[in-house]
Backbone as a ProteinNet text record, in pm:
[ID]
protein_1_A
[PRIMARY]
MPDSHKIAVIGTTDTIMPFRAIGAQGYEASDAKTAESILDDLLQGQFGIIYIEEAFANEFSDRIMRLNNTHRNVSITSVPGSKGGTGVSMAKIRTLVKRAIGIDIFGEKEKAK
[TERTIARY]
11219.2	11133.5	11041.7	11025.5	10940.4	10794.4	10729.4	10586.3	10515.5	10443.1	10382.1	10277.7	10241.7	10142.5	10203.8	10334.6	10399.4	10436.8	10401.5	10423.9	10513.5	10610.5	10696.3	10678.3	10688	10676.4	10794.2	10861.4	10974.4	10934.1	10946.2	10911.9	10914.7	10860.2	10851.2	10742.7	10744.6	10646.5	10503.9	10473.8	10337.5	10293.8	10386.5	10353.5	10335.8	10419.4	10413.3	10303.8	10260.3	10160	10030.8	9969.3	9846.5	9869	9986.3	10016.8	10033.5	10092.2	10105	9967.4	9871.8	9735.8	9670.6	9716.5	9659.1	9751.5	9853.1	9937.7	10071.7	10102.2	10232.8	10339.6	10462.1	10573.1	10634.1	10643.2	10694.2	10838.8	10914.5	11054.7	11076.4	11112.7	11124.3	11256.9	11244.8	11361.9	11344.7	11456.7	11451.3	11502.2	11565.2	11616.7	11630	11660.4	11667.7	11780.4	11892.4	12006	11967.8	11902	11856.9	11752.9	11660.4	11556.8	11618.8	11718.4	11784.9	11858.8	11919.6	11988.8	11889	11774	11669.8	11620.7	11601.8	11558.7	11656.4	11786.2	11886.7	11869.3	11844.1	11822.3	11695.1	11587.8	11459.6	11462.4	11546.9	11556.3	11608.8	11672.8	11722.1	11613.8	11502.1	11396.4	11285.9	11169.6	11057.7	10938.2	10963.1	10853.3	10818.6	10689.5	10643.3	10624	10595.9	10573.5	10650.5	10721.2	10791.5	10750.7	10687.9	10650.9	10754	10789.8	10884.8	10820.5	10827.1	10770.7	10829.4	10740.5	10776.7	10892.7	10894	11000.2	11138.1	11146	11272.9	11297.6	11196.9	11210	11252.1	11207.8	11244.3	11394.8	11464.4	11609.3	11686.3	11624.4	11691.7	11594.3	11508.3	11404.7	11462.2	11574.3	11636.5	11680.4	11732.8	11775.6	11654.4	11547	11424.5	11375.8	11379.8	11337.2	11425.8	11556.4	11647.8	11620.4	11597.6	11569.9	11440.9	11340.1	11215.2	11236.6	11332.8	11361.8	11444.9	11525.9	11612.1	11553.1	11470.4	11406.8	11259.7	11233.3	11098.4	10998.7	11045.9	10955.9	10908.3	10964.3	10932.7	10889.2	10783.8	10739.4	10775.6	10855	10898.4	10836.6	10764.8	10704.8	10694.8	10676.2	10665.4	10519.1	10498.4	10365	10374.9	10266.3	10269.9	10293.9	10361.4	10385.4	10261.6	10270.2	10156.2	10115.3	10206	10174.6	10138.6	10117.3	10082.6	10202.8	10181.3	10289.3	10279.8	10361.1	10365.8	10270.6	10209.9	10124.2	10194.1	10326	10403.5	10367.6	10360.1	10330.6	10191.5	10092.2	9956.4	9949.2	10021.6	10022.5	10082.8	10189.6	10251.9	10158.3	10096	10003.6	9885.7	9835.2	9723.9	9761	9880.4	9927.3	9941.5	9998.8	10016.2	9882.3	9786.8	9655	9584.7	9592.4	9528	9588.8	9720.5	9787.1	9745.2	9730.6	9698	9553.9	9458.7	9318.4	9246.4	9313.7	9257.4	9165.9	9140.9	9058.1	9121	9084.5	9137.1	9039.5	9061.8	8970.1	8986.6	9095.9	9119.3	9073.4	9018.1	8975.9	8871	8874.2	8776	8642.1	8537.6	8403	8365	8286.9	8240.6	8146.9	8159.3	8072.4	7935.6	7833	7695.9	7674.7	7605.5	7581.1	7449.7
9122.6	9181.9	9284	9399.9	9503.3	9459.9	9508.9	9487.3	9597.9	9561.3	9662	9745.8	9707	9781.6	9884.2	9880.6	9974	10101.5	10214.9	10344.9	10429.7	10495.5	10590.8	10727.5	10831.2	10968.3	11048.1	11119.8	11204.2	11349.1	11432.9	11573.7	11650.6	11769.1	11852	11795.2	11836.2	11787.4	11807.6	11925.5	11954.9	11864.2	11821.5	11733.8	11589	11541.2	11399.2	11365.7	11462.6	11433.5	11371.5	11423.7	11359.5	11215.4	11187.3	11051.6	10957.7	11009	10928.9	10891.1	10981.6	10956.7	10837.8	10805.6	10690.3	10568.5	10574	10457	10456.6	10560.1	10566.8	10604.7	10565.5	10603.4	10732.1	10833.9	10963.3	10983.2	11045.9	11075.1	11223.3	11296.8	11441.9	11482.5	11573.7	11629.8	11780.7	11850.3	11996.4	12050.6	11963	12006.2	11885	11911.7	11805.9	11706.3	11755.3	11667.5	11565.4	11611.8	11522.3	11424.6	11472.9	11387.1	11276.3	11310.7	11211.4	11107.9	11150.8	11059.1	10962.5	11015	10930.9	10830.4	10876.6	10786.6	10670.7	10700.1	10593.7	10489.4	10534.9	10442.7	10361.1	10426.2	10358.1	10254	10272.5	10173.9	10040.2	10040.4	9916.5	9847.1	9915.2	9865.3	9791.8	9794.3	9712.2	9793	9899.1	9983.4	9955	9956.4	9939	10072.7	10175.6	10309.4	10409.2	10500	10607.3	10738.9	10824.3	10957.9	11057	11153.2	11257.5	11392.8	11481.9	11615.2	11678.6	11731.8	11784.7	11884.1	11973.7	12074.8	12010.6	11895	11823.6	11734.7	11661.1	11565.1	11632.1	11755.1	11826.2	11845.8	11847.5	11867.3	11745	11627.6	11506.5	11416.2	11478.2	11404	11306.4	11340.6	11247.3	11119.3	11133.3	11015.1	10931.4	10997	10924.6	10842.2	10901.2	10829	10706	10722.4	10608.5	10500.9	10543	10446.6	10369.8	10436.6	10367.9	10262.8	10285.7	10188.6	10071.9	10093.2	9985.9	9912.4	9978.4	9916.3	9890.9	9784.1	9756.1	9722.3	9689.7	9653.5	9775	9891.4	10011.9	10120.9	10191.6	10306.8	10433.2	10518.7	10643.6	10757.9	10844.3	10959	11077.2	11192.4	11313.4	11343.4	11416.4	11463	11611.1	11685.4	11827.4	11843.4	11949.8	11979.2	12038.9	12065.7	12119.4	12257.8	12326.8	12460.5	12455.5	12335.4	12321.1	12279.7	12270.9	12228	12297.7	12250.5	12309.7	12242	12132.8	12056.3	11934.3	11931.1	11819.2	11689.7	11695.4	11576	11522.7	11609.6	11562.8	11499.5	11552.1	11493.3	11352.6	11335	11202.7	11104.5	11149	11062.3	11025.4	11121.3	11097	10988.2	10997	10897.4	10760.2	10754.4	10626.3	10561.1	10639.8	10585.1	10537.2	10614.7	10575.5	10445.6	10432.9	10310.3	10190.9	10214.6	10105.5	10057.8	10149.7	10107.7	10129	10194.7	10207	10325.5	10405.3	10524	10643.2	10760.9	10884.3	10934	10893.8	10933.1	11079.3	11142	11282.5	11373.8	11314.2	11393.2	11495.9	11604	11707.7	11667.4	11697	11665.3	11759.2	11705.1	11789.6	11895.4	12014.3	12122.7	12105.5	12135.2	12125.5	12227.1	12184.6	12271.6	12340.9
8748	8646.7	8713.3	8650.8	8709.9	8721.7	8824.2	8842.9	8766	8661.8	8575.1	8647.3	8770	8845.8	8940.7	8959	9049.9	8974.7	9034.8	8972.6	9061.8	8999.1	9068.6	9003.2	9083.9	9034.4	9088.8	8998.8	9035.8	9010.7	9112.9	9094.3	9223.8	9218.8	9339	9430.6	9554.1	9652	9604	9552.1	9506.1	9392.3	9311.3	9198.6	9242	9331.3	9366.6	9468.2	9546.1	9650.3	9597	9491.1	9441	9395.7	9341.1	9297.9	9417.9	9524.2	9646.2	9699.6	9683.4	9732.2	9662.2	9541.8	9470.6	9472.9	9558.8	9578.9	9508.3	9432.6	9367	9468.9	9440.7	9527	9472.9	9556.5	9515.1	9555.2	9466.2	9490.6	9461.3	9564.5	9552	9488.1	9390	9323.1	9316.6	9323.9	9318.3	9185.3	9105.8	8975.7	8883.6	8756.5	8656.4	8685.1	8735	8764.1	8872.4	8976.6	9082.9	9029.7	8948.5	8890.9	8805.7	8727.1	8642.5	8726.8	8834.8	8925.6	8991.3	9033.1	9092	8987.9	8864.9	8757.5	8741.9	8742.1	8730.7	8840.8	8963.1	9074.4	9055	9008.7	8992.4	8881.5	8782.2	8674	8723.5	8840	8899.6	8981.2	9002.4	9089.8	9017.5	9078.4	9034.8	8984.3	8909.8	8863.5	8718.2	8689.1	8551.9	8483.7	8563.2	8510.1	8596.3	8530.3	8600.1	8535.3	8614.3	8569.1	8621.3	8536.6	8576.3	8546.6	8642.9	8622.9	8496.6	8414.4	8283.5	8286.8	8383.3	8391.1	8401.5	8466.8	8479.2	8358.1	8316.7	8206.9	8076.8	8055.4	7932.3	7919.9	8033.7	8033.4	7982	7989.5	7941	7865	7785	7711.5	7609.5	7546.7	7451.4	7521.6	7640.7	7717.2	7757.1	7795.9	7832.2	7713.5	7594.6	7474.9	7451.6	7467.7	7451.1	7556.3	7681.1	7787.9	7759.1	7707.3	7673.4	7565.5	7477.1	7372	7421	7526	7575.2	7695.5	7774	7890.4	7855.6	7785.6	7735.4	7845.7	7964.9	8074.6	8153.1	8122.8	8198.6	8101.5	8139	8061.3	8138.9	8075.6	8138.2	8058.9	8126.6	8058.6	8152.9	8094.4	8175.6	8206	8313	8351.4	8384.1	8359.7	8395.7	8545.2	8581.9	8722	8786.6	8914.3	8988.7	8939.8	8874.5	8821.9	8673.8	8621.7	8480.6	8399.2	8269.5	8182.9	8048.2	7955.9	7823	7725.5	7765.6	7675.8	7619.1	7628.3	7575.2	7648.4	7779.8	7859.3	7829.5	7821.4	7792.4	7655.2	7558.8	7424.6	7428.8	7506.1	7518.5	7588	7696.6	7769.9	7680.6	7607.1	7515.5	7414.6	7358	7261.1	7325.7	7446.3	7515.1	7546.8	7595.1	7628.7	7501.8	7396.2	7270.3	7218.3	7227.2	7182.7	7269.5	7399.8	7492.6	7479.7	7463.8	7464.7	7332	7237.8	7104.6	7080.3	7183.2	7163.3	7234.5	7188.8	7246.5	7353.3	7478.5	7585.1	7624.1	7578.4	7609	7496.2	7390	7275.3	7312.3	7240.2	7267.8	7209.7	7283	7237.8	7125.2	7034	6924.6	6980	6927.2	6971.8	6908.4	6984.4	6935.5	6824	6723.7	6608.3	6620.6
[MASK]
+++++++++++++++++++++++++++++++++++++++++++++++++++++++++++++++++++++++++++++++++++++++++++++++++++++++++++++++++

């Protein structure tokens, strides 16, 4: 059974390095095909959370959604790359955090009137 505290990150070196600094295990990929292959290997392991760099994850996002529905012990989601993202990953993370803790910690503050 996966350890819900173990985190894996798949992406370019620049993307995975900050995650390694906080204890996540980084797996370097240069393209979406390699990232998907690494994901297949990681699903056999002991990770509770698997982050995939958005530029790669977008190439097989439908499969990621299916895997999240069939592998209930693992959460797979995309994260923006080191050069930024399209906003899709932040929206997904925002939804996951809101579902987990009940509030939107990424919500924009109201502007002073």
